C-alpha positions in Angstrom: 166.4 30.1 86.9 163.8 30.8 84.1 161.6 27.7 83.5 161.0 27.6 79.5 159.2 23.9 79.5 157.2 22.0 82.0 155.7 18.3 81.5 154.3 16.4 83.9 155.2 12.8 84.2 153.1 9.7 85.1 155.1 9.5 88.3 154.7 12.9 89.9 157.7 13.9 88.6 158.2 17.5 86.4 160.2 17.1 83.5 162.3 21.4 83.5 163.7 22.5 80.9 165.4 25.6 81.8 165.7 29.1 79.4 169.2 28.2 79.9 168.8 25.0 78.0 169.2 22.6 81.5 167.1 19.9 81.7 166.0 18.4 84.5 163.7 16.2 86.7 162.4 17.2 89.8 160.2 14.4 92.1 157.2 16.0 93.8 156.1 13.0 95.8 158.1 14.3 98.5 155.4 17.2 98.9 152.4 15.4 98.3 151.5 14.9 101.8 151.3 18.1 102.7 147.9 19.8 103.2 148.5 22.4 99.8 149.8 19.5 97.4 147.5 16.7 98.2 144.8 17.6 95.9 147.5 16.6 93.3 147.6 12.9 94.3 144.7 13.0 91.4 147.3 12.3 88.1 144.7 14.1 86.5 145.1 17.1 89.0 148.4 16.9 88.6 149.0 17.3 84.9 147.4 20.5 85.0 149.9 23.0 85.7 150.2 26.8 84.5 154.5 27.5 83.7 154.8 31.5 85.2 158.5 31.2 84.2 159.4 31.7 87.7 157.4 29.0 89.6 154.9 26.5 88.6 151.1 26.4 89.8 148.4 24.3 90.0 144.8 25.4 90.8 144.6 23.9 94.1 147.0 26.5 95.4 150.4 24.6 95.1 152.8 26.3 93.6 157.1 25.4 93.7 159.4 28.4 92.7 161.8 28.1 90.4 164.5 28.9 93.0 163.2 25.5 95.3 163.0 23.6 91.8 166.3 24.7 90.5 168.0 23.5 94.8 166.0 20.1 94.7 166.2 19.2 91.0 168.4 16.3 89.2 170.4 17.7 85.7 169.7 14.8 83.2 171.5 14.6 80.4 169.0 15.3 76.8 168.8 11.9 76.0 168.4 10.2 79.5 165.4 12.9 79.5 164.5 12.5 76.2 164.2 8.8 77.3 161.9 9.4 80.3 159.3 11.8 78.6 159.0 9.0 75.8 158.9 6.4 78.3 155.6 8.3 80.5 154.3 8.6 76.6 154.9 5.1 75.5 153.3 4.3 78.9 150.1 6.7 78.4 149.7 5.2 75.2 149.9 1.7 76.0 146.9 2.1 78.7 144.5 3.8 75.7 
């Protein structure tokens, strides 16, 4: 899988769209207690990521391969994905 788009969500989920058009959500929470991922508990740090198309990487050195993401993500319909992303943007706007 090649990652076309990745958008971090407030709930430590990643909205991911593959170049093939599949859409899914990947839960990063199970990784946050490991040493390399622990800096991502800071939501500002979590939000700053790099899409390498075959991997996602953060400044702290944590990364996830596209293979890991594909094996563990939950694919969702386009409508469900848009609803989840919209809800997070609405929450962020309300907090401002």
